Each structure stands twice: as structure tokens, then as C-alpha cells.
N, C-alpha and C positions, 0 to 999 in steps of 0.2 A: 755851917754859915745860916746868920741872921737872915730871913724872910726883908727884912726892910719894906713891907707891907709892896712889893716885887712882882707884878700881873704879871702871869701866866696866862695865855689864851690857849685854848687845847681845840682843834676843829676838829669835828668828830668823838667830843669828849661827853655824847649820851650814847656811844657805841660799847662791844663787849670789852675792849681792851679801853676805850676813852673813860669809859665809868673809872676801871680803876686806877689810872693815872689822875684824876680827878679827886678819889678819895687819900690818894700818898700824896698828893700834894697838900689837901688842906691837912693832914695829919701833921706838915711840916710846918702848916701856918700860910702855906703860899694863898696869897686872893687868887683864885682861880674864874678865868671868863669862860664857857662856854660858848664856841660859834659854830649853829648851826639852821637848818633850813627851817627846822623844827624845834626851837627853845620851849614852846612849850610842855613836848613828850620829855624833853632833861628834866623838867620837874619830876613829872612821876615815873621816870627811872632812876632817880636820882637819890628824889625821896630824901630831902636834906634840907632845913630849915635853916642858913645861912647866911649870914649878911654879907660875908667875902665868897661867895657862890653867886656870880652873874650868868644869866642866859639869853645870849645874845644873836640875835637874826644874823646869818650869815649865811653868803651861797657860793661855791666856790670856782662856781663858775663867774662870777661877777663882780670885778675889781674893786668897785666901790666898797660893796660890803663888807668884803674881807678886808680894804683899809681899815672902816672903823669898827673893824672887831679886833685889829692889832692896834690901834692909837693906844698911846701909853702901856704897852706892854715889856716888860722884861724880857721874858723870853714864849717862846712859842711851840709848840706842838702839835704838828701834822700827823693825825693817824687815819685820814678820810681814804679807802680805797674799795674797792670795786671786782666782783668775782666771777659776776654774771651783765654781760651788757644786756642793757635796751634802750631802745630809740636814742636821741644824743649822749646817753650815757653811757660812752665808750673805754676800754683801758686807756688807752690816747688821750681823752679830754679829762678825765681824773687822775691818771698817775704820771703825766707827765703836763699838760696842759695848767690844768690847777692846784698842779705841784709848785710849777713853777712863778704862777700865782703869787702863793701864799709865800715864796720866800722872795719874791722880789716885792712885794708888799710887805714882808718882815724885814730888810733890808733898810728900804724907804722909812718903816716907822722908828726903825734905830731901834731893831730889837739889840739883847747881847746875846741869845741863843735861839738857835732853832733847831729843834732836833725831830727829823723826818725819818717817818716808820715807812722801811720798805717793804722788803723780802729776801728771801736766802735763795742767792743763785743770780737774784737779778743783773742781766746781762742784755748791752744793747744789741747784741748781735746774735741773741737767741733766736730759735726758730718759734718758738709760742711765741704770741700777740702778749700775752698777759707777762712773763718773763722780759720781756723785750721792754714792754712798758716800764717798767720800772725801773731796765737799766738807762733808758732814756731819761726817765724822773728824775733819777740821781744827778745824771751829769748837768742836767738843765738848774736843777735845785742848786749844785756847788757852784755853776756860775751866778748864780743870782744871788747870793748868799754864802762866801767864801767859807765859812769857821763854821758852816751846817757841820753836825752831827748826823750821824744816818745809824739806824735798826732794824736789822733785819734777823725778825722773827723766824724761828724755823714755826714748822704749824702749833697754835697755840690752842689749850685747853685749859677748861675748869667747865664750875657749873654755868650751862644756859650756854656751853661753847655750839659749833658749827659741825663740830669733829669726834670727841670721842661722844656726847650724848647722844648724837644721831648713829653710831654705831652700836651702842647699849640696845637703842632701842631695836634697830635692826635684829640685832641678837637673838633679842624676845619674841620678835615676831616671826621670826624666819628658824625653822630648824637646819634648813641648806643655806649658807651664808654666802656667797657669789663675789668673788673675789678682786681686785682687778689682774690682770694677768695669772702669774704664777704664784705671785705674793713676794716677789723678792726685793720692790721696791725699798729704798731704805728712808727712816722716820727719825727724830730725833726730837722729840715732839718735849713744848715747854710753858711751862706754867703762865698765865694768863700773871697773872699776881707780882713773881719772877719780873716778864718783860718790863709790869709796870713799875716795879720798885729802881728796875735799870734806868729808866726813860728820867726818873727822878732824880736822879744819883746825878747823872748826866746835866741836868741842869745846875746841880748843887755845887759840883767842882769849879774849883778856882780859876783853874787854864781852861785858857779856851781852843785850845789846839785842835780841830776839826779830827773826827777820827768815824771808821765804822766798826758796829761792833755787831756778832751773831752772835745772835742768843738759841743757842738749844738744851734741851734738858740733860738730867746727867745719863742718859743712856741713849744708844743708837739700836732699834728693833731692825728687822726685816715685816714691811706688811702684814704677812702671815701669822709671823710672832706677835707681835701687837692684839690683832684680834685676837688670837687663841689667848693670851695673858689678861685683855679685854672679860675672856670670853668666862675663864676657870673663876675670875677674882668673884665676878655676878652669879656664880655657882650654873653655870652654862656649859653645856656641849655640842654646840651646833657642827653639822658637818661642811668643812670648809670645800668649794668647790671652786678648782681656777676658770675661770673665763678670759678666753683671749681679747686681748685688747681692739683687734679688728670691730669683734663685737659689741663693746663699751662704746666704741666711736659712731658704731648704726643705730645703734641707740638712741646714741646722745645725739643725731643727727636729728632721729622722728622727734626726741623728745623737747627740740629748739622750734618746734613747729608751733609747740602748742604756748600760751598768752606765757604763763609761769610754768619754764620749762622745769623739772623733776633732775634734769642732767644734761650738760652741755659738753660741747667736745673740748674747750679749754679746759678741764672740771678733769677731763679725762686725761689731756695730757698733762696736767700735773700730776697725777698718777702715774706717771709711767719716771718720773724723777725721781731722783733722790733729791731728799731734803735735809742736806746732815754741814755744821759747821764744817769751814776751815780750820785744820791748824793751825795756820799761819795768822788766820784774824784774832782780835781782839774780842772777848763774849765776858761773860758772866763773871768770870775769873777775877778779870783786870776791875773790876768794879766792886767786887768783895761780897758779893752773892753768889751761896751755896744753894744750885736751884735743886727744886721740889721734884721727886721721882713722880710718874705716871702712876703708879700702885699705891703712895703713899696719899696722894688727892684722892684717887678714884675710890679707894677704900672710905676716905669721908665722904663723897659722896654718894656711896651704894648705902652707908649710914641714915645719911638724911634723908632719901629719901625712901626709908623702910625695907 
């Protein structure tokens, strides 16, 4: 598909996933507008001297700035998410109210594509406030922009992530590794570059029929199995100790008293739930992508850090 100067606005374009989306879009020669509350930070994080890459101010809680960021855009990608609530930044304000605001303004601006990043398991009836907000957000986005596409990634990994990198750091520091519960939770980690590529392919597609894609890696692990594989590849042999979820919830409750909590009850709740793709949902295969394995990428990450 020829880009023909079609501008793509990316909300959260300086984030972990957003940076990769921007790079994949520019590799296809799409002009990209990165919308964030701190456009100056985007320059340092993306480090590109590119006349077709613009950094603009936008606060997803503010209708006017969202509308300005979307003026003349052919496609819109909303990657903004929240994992720890603080002050007025809540799951509902970000995943529901702001998601609806971006979708409504994208429709008003005449955008032809909207790709909304949600999460596997998004469900407006969930007991988890995080998962419930994801589900409610999808409903409102669809109501505001009928042709919206949804990407539901599994937990993402890659250099500078908050998942695999954190596990590696803990394994290197702790000879005894505390597991969430008995380590039975199932996960299907997706390489962040694969997810970014999936989003760009959706924007490039000629058809506009709205779809939901669940993006998970090539293998499903139990949490215990996953930690063991990471440890072995890193040349470590920790003792894995199961810690009951009741203990984790108590620790999270205590942690939330701190100004910058190390652990929240929401994060513990998410570790109690399987995050794997549904067989009936579309995914990487339908987009022509062969997802990378954790083992292959982890080996590269380990070799780079010596």
C-alpha cells in the first residue's frame, strides 16, 4: 500500500510499544504524529532526525488537545494504558473515558482507521477493575468509531520491558525466588516488535471491516515453567518457592501506602489469571506474522548485556 502522505497519529508513541509502532510506520514511509503530554521526551526516546516525524502535545483527558492532534490524520493508534492508579489517573479515566474521547474525536476528524490497544481477557463483567475497564473501554470505542480495530496483546516482552527484564533482575539478585501462588498461571508472552508489526499491517490493509486480534507468542507456559526457562538461559539455578496469593495481597496492600508502590493489589489479581489467546480469535497468523519465541529473543538480550 502506498502511504501517499497519509498521517498516522500515535497516542503514547514514546512508550514501550508506541516507540516500536512509530519505527515500523516510518519504515513504511508513513508520516507519523506522536501525541503525548511530554513531546520533548519523545525526541530523546526515539532519537530520530526525521522531517516526517512530528511530536505534538496532547493530553488524552483534554478534548481540545486530542482533537488538535488528530486533525488531518488518516489513521489513529491509541496505545495509552495504565497499570498503577495514582490520583485522578485511574483505570476508568484512562481505559474508558479517554479511550472513548480519542475514538470520538478520531471519528469527528474523519480518520479512516483506528487501532485501539486493549488486552487479552478484556471483559466489562470482570471482577478485576483493570480488566473490567479494558472491556468497558472497548465497548465505548466501538460505539464511537464503528470500524475500530482492537489489538489485545498478551504480556509483551523485549529490551527495556517491565516483564522479562524484571524477572531477570530478580533472578540474578535472589537465590530464592518467590513465585505467585504455585506458579500455575498460564501465559503466552508476545514479542513487542511482533505486536507493533501487527498494528502496522492492520493500518495497511485495504479492507476496513472491524476486527479483534489477540496477539500471543508461539508457546504457552506456566509461570513456574517460564521462570525456570529464563533462569536456565541466564545460567542461573534459583530455588523457586511458592507464596500463597493471600500473602501477596497483604504485601500489595501494605505497599500501596507508599508514594510509589512496588506492588499493587491489581497487579496481584492479574497474576491469578491466565493470559492466553482464545483459539476462536484472529491473531498473528491471520496477519501473516510468525511470532518470535521468548527463548530466541532472550538469547539476544543476554548476549547484548554480556
